[in-house]
VEXVO-154216 format. One line per 10 residues: their letters; for each residue z negated, y negated, x of C-alpha. Coordinates in pm, 1 decimal, padded with zeros to 6 digits. Each point is the difference from the previous one (the first is absolute). Example, Ala and Ser with C-alpha at 12.3 -4.5 7.8 and 13.67 -1.06 7.14 Angstrom:
REM VEXVO-154216
AS) -00780.0:00450.0:01230.0; 00066.0:-00344.0:00137.0
This chain:
REM VEXVO-154216
MQHRLAQHRP) -08328.4:-15860.1:-18405.7; -00277.6:00205.8:00152.5; -00369.9:-00021.6:-00090.9; -00319.4:00100.0:00169.9; -00367.5:-00023.8:-00073.8; -00174.5:-00286.4:00171.9; -00362.4:00103.9:00050.4; -00261.1:-00276.0:-00028.0; -00319.0:00023.0:00193.8; -00302.6:-00083.9:-00222.9
FPGHARGRTA) -00161.9:-00334.5:00057.9; -00331.6:00011.5:00186.8; -00273.6:00110.2:-00242.2; 00254.2:00142.2:-00244.8; -00083.3:00364.9:-00089.3; 00287.9:00246.6:-00014.0; 00056.4:00145.4:-00340.6; -00010.2:00374.3:-00055.3; 00134.4:00213.8:-00282.7; -00049.3:00359.3:-00112.5
VTTPATQGTE) 00300.7:00226.1:00039.0; 00018.5:00347.1:-00149.3; 00202.2:00250.9:00198.9; 00143.4:00308.6:-00162.5; -00097.0:00215.7:00297.1; -00371.9:-00047.9:-00035.2; -00025.6:-00145.1:-00346.7; -00270.2:-00204.4:00164.5; -00044.0:-00361.5:00049.6; 00088.1:-00179.1:00326.6
VAEIVDAELV) -00042.5:-00359.2:00085.5; 00315.1:-00176.2:00133.2; 00023.5:-00336.9:00159.3; 00171.6:-00276.9:-00195.0; 00253.5:-00187.9:00210.0; 00064.1:-00361.0:-00087.0; 00376.8:-00045.3:00042.2; 00302.7:-00173.9:-00130.6; 00373.9:00053.1:00016.8; 00176.7:-00216.3:00255.3
EVETPPSPVP) 00365.8:-00026.2:00089.1; 00116.2:00115.0:00343.3; 00293.4:-00191.9:00152.9; 00257.6:00249.9:00115.1; 00174.7:-00120.0:00316.4; 00369.6:-00052.9:-00049.4; 00216.4:00293.4:00106.9; 00227.2:-00064.6:00300.9; 00276.6:00177.6:-00200.4; 00174.4:-00201.2:-00278.9
AHVVPEAASA) -00132.6:00059.4:-00349.5; 00313.3:00171.3:-00125.1; -00046.1:00284.7:00252.5; -00202.8:00286.4:-00144.9; -00328.7:00067.8:00190.8; 00100.9:00356.5:00084.7; 00301.1:-00125.2:00186.0; -00183.6:-00266.7:00203.9; -00067.6:00239.7:00286.2; 00372.6:00043.6:00044.2
YRITRHTIIA) 00034.0:-00352.8:00134.9; -00065.5:-00112.6:00354.1; -00217.0:-00312.1:-00012.5; -00151.1:-00170.9:00304.8; -00152.1:-00341.0:00071.6; 00344.1:-00118.1:00101.6; 00182.5:00107.1:-00321.6; 00163.5:-00292.2:-00186.6; 00190.5:00041.2:-00327.0; 00122.8:-00228.7:-00278.4
EGELPPRADD) -00143.1:00019.9:-00350.5; 00151.6:00305.7:-00174.2; 00116.4:00150.1:00326.7; -00118.3:00341.3:00111.2; -00159.2:00062.4:00343.5; 00175.7:00233.1:00239.2; -00054.4:00368.3:-00081.3; -00215.8:00207.7:00231.5; 00254.5:00275.1:-00001.1; 00284.6:-00238.3:00077.7
EPSFTGKDIT) -00024.0:00048.0:00379.5; 00310.2:00044.5:00217.7; 00051.2:00354.7:00124.3; 00024.2:-00049.6:00378.5; 00160.8:00267.9:00211.7; -00037.4:00081.2:00366.9; 00291.2:-00235.2:00072.5; -00192.0:-00299.7:-00143.9; -00284.8:00043.7:00252.6; 00203.7:00100.6:00305.1
VPARVKERID) 00131.3:-00239.5:00267.9; 00202.4:00070.3:00318.6; -00198.4:00084.9:00310.3; 00088.2:-00337.8:00162.1; -00120.7:-00186.5:-00307.1; -00328.0:00195.1:-00003.4; -00041.5:-00084.4:00368.3; 00047.8:-00370.7:-00070.7; -00254.7:00018.6:-00280.8; -00258.0:00170.8:00217.7
KRGARNTRIN) 00064.8:-00248.3:00286.5; 00011.1:-00316.0:-00207.1; -00179.7:-00293.6:00159.8; -00078.4:-00065.2:00364.2; -00081.1:00318.7:00197.0; -00336.0:-00129.2:00127.1; -00092.9:-00094.4:-00355.8; 00080.0:00349.6:-00123.2; -00199.3:00163.4:00278.8; -00302.4:-00222.5:-00057.7
RDTTRARYEA) 00020.0:00053.1:-00378.9; 00037.1:00380.2:00018.0; -00268.2:00035.4:00265.1; -00252.1:-00200.7:-00207.1; 00067.2:00206.9:-00310.2; -00014.7:00328.4:00189.6; -00343.1:-00092.3:00143.1; -00127.7:-00087.6:-00343.8; 00126.1:00326.4:-00144.1; -00152.6:00199.3:00284.8
WCEREGRIAQ) -00335.4:-00171.7:-00049.3; 00003.5:00072.4:-00370.4; 00073.2:00365.7:00071.3; -00292.7:00023.4:00241.5; -00231.9:-00168.9:-00253.3; 00112.5:00210.1:-00294.5; 00163.0:-00303.6:-00166.8; 00344.5:-00037.2:-00157.5; 00265.7:-00216.9:00160.2; 00309.7:00124.3:-00174.3
PTTTTANVAA) 00173.4:-00014.1:-00242.7; -00248.7:-00270.1:-00096.6; -00336.3:-00120.4:00119.0; -00296.4:-00214.3:-00106.5; -00135.8:-00337.7:00097.7; -00321.9:00173.4:00105.0; 00194.4:00218.1:00245.5; 00170.5:-00295.7:00156.7; -00317.2:-00199.4:00020.5; -00185.7:00288.0:00158.8
YFGYLMERGK) 00274.5:00041.1:00258.0; -00012.5:-00363.0:00104.7; -00376.2:00013.0:00013.3; 00043.8:00297.9:00237.1; 00238.2:-00198.2:00220.7; -00233.3:-00299.4:00016.7; -00298.8:00221.0:00105.2; 00184.5:00229.3:00236.7; 00227.5:-00253.1:00174.9; 00320.6:00097.5:00176.1
GKPGSPYVPY) -00147.0:00159.8:00311.2; -00002.9:00373.2:00051.9; -00315.7:00197.2:-00083.8; -00251.7:-00051.5:00277.8; 00169.7:-00311.5:00134.3; -00141.8:-00355.7:-00039.2; 00038.6:-00153.0:-00343.5; 00311.3:-00215.5:-00031.8; 00029.9:-00167.9:-00342.1; 00320.7:-00018.6:-00196.1
SPDSLLAYCT) 00121.8:-00353.0:-00040.1; -00004.5:-00117.9:-00366.0; 00367.1:-00081.9:00020.6; 00082.6:00359.1:00091.7; -00215.2:00130.0:-00285.1; 00178.1:-00236.4:-00241.9; 00334.5:00139.7:00115.2; -00125.2:00355.8:-00043.6; -00116.4:-00087.1:-00352.5; 00343.7:-00122.6:-00099.7
RIVTWYPKGQ) 00171.6:00308.7:00140.7; -00230.2:00240.3:-00189.9; -00013.1:-00185.9:-00329.3; 00384.1:-00033.1:-00017.3; 00036.6:00374.0:00063.1; -00063.5:00054.0:-00370.5; 00216.2:-00093.2:-00303.2; -00080.0:-00320.2:-00177.9; -00249.9:00065.2:-00271.2; -00166.7:00276.2:00201.0
RPDGSLVREM) -00110.1:-00201.0:00302.1; -00362.0:-00034.3:00109.2; -00156.4:-00342.3:-00019.5; 00111.0:-00162.4:00324.2; -00176.5:-00328.6:-00082.9; -00336.1:00172.9:00018.9; 00075.1:00149.3:00334.3; 00130.5:-00335.1:00134.9; -00320.5:-00164.8:-00105.7; -00191.2:00268.7:00191.3
IEDYRLEDYI) 00211.0:-00073.3:00307.6; -00061.0:-00375.8:-00024.9; -00377.6:00060.6:-00027.5; 00030.0:00223.8:00304.1; 00176.4:-00276.6:00187.4; -00275.6:-00249.5:-00071.7; -00305.2:00227.6:00025.9; 00089.4:00247.7:00269.5; 00315.5:-00075.6:00196.4; -00041.8:-00371.1:00085.5
PAGGEKEQSA) -00376.8:00017.4:00077.5; 00071.0:00294.9:00232.6; 00239.1:-00216.8:00200.3; 00316.2:00133.6:-00154.5; 00300.3:-00224.7:00037.0; 00373.4:00042.1:-00021.8; 00139.5:00091.7:00340.9; 00283.7:-00227.8:00097.1; 00250.2:-00002.4:00283.8; -00004.9:-00276.4:00254.8
GLTLKYLVRV) 00270.3:-00264.2:-00007.2; 00234.0:00044.7:00293.0; 00088.2:-00362.2:00029.6; 00267.1:-00128.0:00229.6; -00234.7:-00080.0:00285.9; -00114.3:00362.8:00003.5; 00341.7:00147.1:-00071.3; 00151.3:-00162.3:00312.8; -00273.2:00166.8:00205.0; 00093.0:00334.9:-00148.2
LDKIDETTRI) 00372.2:-00058.2:00063.8; -00074.2:-00105.1:00362.2; -00158.8:00338.0:00067.3; 00295.6:00206.8:-00128.7; 00234.0:00137.8:00268.3; 00334.4:-00096.0:-00145.5; 00187.8:00169.3:00278.0; -00054.4:00324.7:-00190.6; 00172.5:00098.7:-00325.6; -00336.3:00054.1:-00172.1
GRRDAAMLVV) -00118.4:-00339.8:00113.4; 00320.5:-00167.4:-00132.3; -00035.2:00172.2:-00337.1; -00364.4:-00090.9:-00036.3; 00054.1:-00366.7:00097.9; 00289.9:-00032.1:-00247.8; -00205.8:00160.5:-00276.3; -00299.0:-00231.1:00062.8; 00194.4:-00323.1:-00010.3; 00193.6:00104.6:-00314.5
QYGMLYRSIE) -00317.3:00114.7:-00171.7; -00181.5:-00326.4:00084.9; 00303.7:-00213.6:-00099.4; 00040.9:00169.6:-00333.8; -00372.1:00048.7:-00077.0; 00085.6:00365.9:-00055.9; -00222.9:00284.4:-00092.4; 00042.5:00295.8:00235.1; 00201.2:00207.3:-00245.8; 00232.8:-00292.7:-00061.0
VTNLLVKHIR) 00097.2:-00038.6:00363.7; 00058.5:00372.9:00030.6; 00226.4:00002.3:-00308.3; 00248.4:-00239.9:00166.6; 00349.4:00134.5:00053.9; 00237.3:-00100.4:00275.0; 00210.5:-00196.6:-00253.2; -00313.8:-00192.2:-00112.0; -00000.9:-00217.8:00311.7; 00255.8:-00254.2:00114.6
LAADGVWVWT) -00005.8:-00204.8:00313.0; 00082.4:-00370.5:00011.3; 00005.0:-00236.5:00294.8; -00322.3:-00166.4:-00114.3; -00184.0:00277.2:-00172.3; 00005.3:00328.5:-00184.8; 00080.4:00074.0:-00367.5; -00209.9:00281.8:-00152.3; 00068.3:00169.3:-00334.4; -00294.1:00126.6:-00199.2
AKSKTRRKGK) 00124.8:00253.8:-00255.4; -00335.4:00033.0:-00169.3; -00370.9:-00052.9:00072.5; -00329.0:00125.7:-00135.9; -00020.4:-00289.6:-00237.4; 00371.7:-00014.0:-00083.7; 00111.8:00350.7:-00064.8; 00259.8:-00097.9:-00260.3; 00281.5:-00250.4:00006.5; 00226.3:-00120.0:00274.7
GRWRFIRDRE) -00085.9:-00017.9:00364.7; 00010.2:-00317.2:00204.4; 00101.2:-00135.0:00341.7; -00241.8:-00212.2:00197.5; 00050.5:-00181.2:00329.6; -00225.7:00022.4:00307.5; 00078.3:-00285.9:00236.4; 00012.7:00074.8:00368.4; -00286.2:-00153.0:00197.9; -00106.2:-00000.1:00357.7
DLRVVARVKA) -00323.2:00183.9:-00069.9; 00142.4:00278.4:-00220.7; 00349.1:00029.9:00151.1; 00103.0:00191.5:-00306.7; 00376.5:-00017.1:00064.2; -00023.9:00141.7:00353.4; -00243.0:00271.8:-00099.6; 00191.2:00118.8:-00303.3; 00329.8:-00015.1:00195.1; -00149.4:00212.8:00275.7
WLADLRELRE) -00118.9:00263.9:-00245.6; 00339.4:00008.9:-00178.6; 00164.3:00062.4:00338.3; -00235.4:00294.5:00049.5; 00098.3:00138.6:-00343.3; 00365.2:-00014.4:00093.5; -00066.7:00215.9:00302.6; -00212.3:00261.1:-00183.4; 00131.3:00317.5:-00155.7; -00167.5:00233.4:-00243.7
PTEHDQNPAG) -00168.6:00281.8:00199.9; 00101.8:00365.7:-00035.1; -00186.2:00317.1:00083.3; 00127.6:-00004.5:00361.0; 00057.2:-00369.9:00075.4; -00224.1:-00297.7:-00077.5; 00285.0:-00253.8:00029.6; 00334.6:00185.2:-00006.9; 00307.3:-00186.0:00112.4; 00236.0:-00029.9:-00295.4
GEPAYQPNKP) -00281.0:00085.7:-00244.6; -00074.2:-00166.9:-00326.4; -00089.1:-00368.1:00071.0; -00330.0:-00144.6:-00104.5; 00161.9:-00339.5:-00062.0; 00135.7:00042.3:-00348.4; -00039.4:-00240.3:-00292.4; -00198.1:00235.7:-00220.5; -00230.2:00138.2:00267.1; -00349.9:-00129.8:00069.1
LFRALTSLGN) -00024.5:-00303.7:00231.1; -00314.1:00120.7:00176.6; -00017.8:00366.9:00113.2; -00246.2:00239.2:00143.7; 00051.9:00040.1:00375.6; -00098.7:00258.8:00262.7; -00190.9:-00105.2:00312.4; 00337.6:-00021.8:00175.5; 00135.3:-00236.3:-00258.8; 00230.5:00243.0:-00183.3
LKRRLNAKVR) 00001.9:00060.8:-00374.1; -00253.1:00253.6:-00127.2; 00122.8:00292.6:-00209.9; -00146.0:-00034.8:-00346.5; 00047.0:00350.5:-00132.7; -00359.9:00012.5:-00128.8; -00002.4:-00347.9:-00148.7; 00046.3:00114.8:-00358.4; -00125.8:-00324.0:-00159.0; 00129.0:-00284.7:00209.8
GLFLSGRAVN) 00290.5:00169.8:00173.4; 00145.6:-00228.1:00270.2; -00223.1:-00286.9:-00106.0; -00321.7:-00078.3:00181.7; -00315.6:00023.3:-00212.2; -00228.6:-00293.2:-00064.5; -00275.7:00186.8:00181.6; 00211.8:00021.9:00315.5; 00049.2:-00379.1:-00005.3; -00371.7:-00045.9:-00051.4
EMVKKRAAAA) -00079.0:00215.5:00303.3; 00256.9:-00188.6:00208.8; -00149.8:-00338.9:-00095.4; -00354.1:00111.8:00079.3; 00108.9:00142.2:00336.5; 00190.6:-00313.6:00101.9; -00286.1:-00225.7:-00110.8; -00254.7:00204.1:00197.0; 00220.4:-00023.1:00313.0; 00000.1:-00379.3:-00035.2
GVAIINGLKV) -00376.8:-00013.9:-00045.9; 00017.2:-00115.2:-00362.4; -00089.5:00317.4:-00187.8; -00279.5:-00199.4:-00171.8; 00047.2:-00356.9:-00108.4; -00291.6:-00189.6:-00152.1; -00177.6:00329.7:-00058.9; 00287.7:00153.5:-00189.1; 00230.4:00281.7:00107.5; 00365.7:-00061.7:00070.9
TSHSLRAGPL) 00226.4:00226.5:-00211.2; 00357.3:-00012.7:-00112.8; -00114.6:-00215.1:-00293.2; -00109.7:-00262.3:00255.2; 00367.2:-00084.8:00033.3; -00008.2:-00113.3:-00359.5; -00334.8:-00177.2:00008.9; 00077.8:-00171.1:00331.7; 00309.9:-00198.3:-00095.1; -00160.2:-00095.8:-00330.7
TDLTEAQVPR) -00294.0:-00142.4:00190.3; 00236.7:-00193.5:00225.5; 00196.1:-00131.0:-00294.0; -00323.2:-00110.2:-00169.7; -00116.9:-00184.2:00305.1; 00341.1:-00162.6:00026.1; -00049.6:-00125.7:-00358.7; 00302.9:00182.8:-00137.6; -00013.1:-00029.7:-00382.6; -00129.6:00303.3:-00181.4
SERNEAGDWA) 00325.5:00057.0:-00182.6; 00184.4:00033.4:00334.2; -00269.0:00231.4:00141.3; 00019.3:00225.9:-00300.6; 00374.1:00008.8:00014.3; -00006.7:00081.3:00368.3; -00243.1:00285.2:-00055.2; 00172.2:00121.0:-00319.4; -00324.7:-00018.1:-00201.3; 00003.9:00072.9:-00368.1
PDSTLADDVY) 00036.6:-00302.1:-00230.0; -00340.4:00058.2:-00157.4; -00172.8:00030.4:00334.8; -00294.8:-00226.2:00060.2; 00186.4:-00118.7:00307.9; 00322.0:-00060.3:-00183.9; 00177.8:-00244.6:-00219.3; 00299.4:00125.6:-00186.6; 00228.5:00042.7:00301.7; 00218.2:00295.3:-00100.7
NRPDGTIDIS) 00235.2:-00174.1:-00237.6; 00313.5:00083.1:00199.5; 00218.3:00193.4:-00243.0; 00316.4:-00018.2:00204.5; -00164.8:00161.7:00304.2; 00212.0:-00204.1:00239.8; -00095.6:-00112.8:00345.3; -00161.9:-00335.7:00081.0; 00293.2:-00174.2:00165.1; -00228.6:-00282.6:00120.3
KHDPLDAVPL) -00138.5:00238.4:00266.6; -00347.7:-00129.5:-00090.7; -00274.8:00180.9:00187.7; -00361.8:-00089.2:-00090.6; -00111.0:00100.2:00354.0; 00178.1:-00313.6:00127.8; -00325.1:-00176.7:-00087.0; -00201.2:00218.4:00241.9; -00000.3:-00143.7:00357.5; 00129.6:00208.8:00285.7
FGRFKVQAAP) -00241.5:00261.2:00126.4; -00238.6:-00090.1:-00280.1; -00128.7:-00307.9:00184.6; -00129.1:-00210.7:-00279.7; -00114.4:-00347.0:00091.7; -00372.6:-00047.6:-00041.0; -00081.0:-00337.2:-00142.0; -00273.0:-00185.7:00184.6; -00307.2:-00084.8:-00197.7; -00025.1:-00374.4:-00087.3
APT) -00219.2:-00202.9:00233.6; -00342.3:-00083.6:-00141.9; -00023.2:-00356.8:-00131.9
């Protein structure tokens, strides 16, 4: 038990006592202050080490907030660490490549770019970004982004959208190990205040793509010259993307073996999507219709693929060359102006596959040629071929569960019910196509207003 003196302050009006103390150095008399005190007991906090461990040995044990032991059991020793060798921290080159490239490529690029920009800003400002950082650094950086905007110096101010800033915040905060992360909640509150006080009052709004509904899509298809190989490819791509509610990257990822023709429609296999990266793929049926003519258009493009050969240095379509029509090759390919396959020697990322950006440019070009580059004030992009059929399905009063299944939305989407409970991954043998509910050419009947009574 330890003791200490507890000093008592005198009550108001109570004079302090004084006493004479004789010191041997001066043999004189000094006056010392009398301290009113009493002995009190000090509670000693319990030791995290069991009582039978001698205090001198306590530092030899490794104790953290997560340590759990039974009564009488000793904690792990601090010096009881495994002796790792170089072999324990070394992986083959291919494994290291997989680790570095884990996750979707565009996600990695966005994540790494955001972190690199934050690190560069910290360096310019004399702040620390790595190996750890502070909440103040992150808050100051986002304040800088809000004030500066995303335009180049000297150009008009273009504000960052709050949703973009929230994404940046997550990428930066998760850069650091758990327990060393800056306070992301504080930064998120800053961003939400920015949304309400700056972004919305200034007219900021989320930019959306127009919905390329069926009545507009048929106008686009009518303007395509399908006597050319490029025209046949684009027409086939448009009807498949509309029928499957595909994102641009999903239509470009299709292989030749992923599409099968039937007399009354086309089967399309989706190996994975943005919202369903894991698990089994699925087949879905697109019924042939007079307005889309999906069977004829896909059949025409497959016939072109059978005629095409992989280009060489001296011949764009060599007779007897490697055929483009092979099960594991891309369904949609990059073409030259003459309709031959492009050489893809410099396409290090996508290889023979088209990029999502190429599809986006194609859709915008085709829509502009048909006079529908802008619909209801919104721009037509490749994502319009996802929003358009959803709009048609909604107007046709297709149930939400069917719409979400058709578009492969995540189960927890605000648009979705739980529609992905298909563990066997088999095809829908009923050949059910939710687009059956949409009238041909998008000609919905307008109900007449009731006559006044």
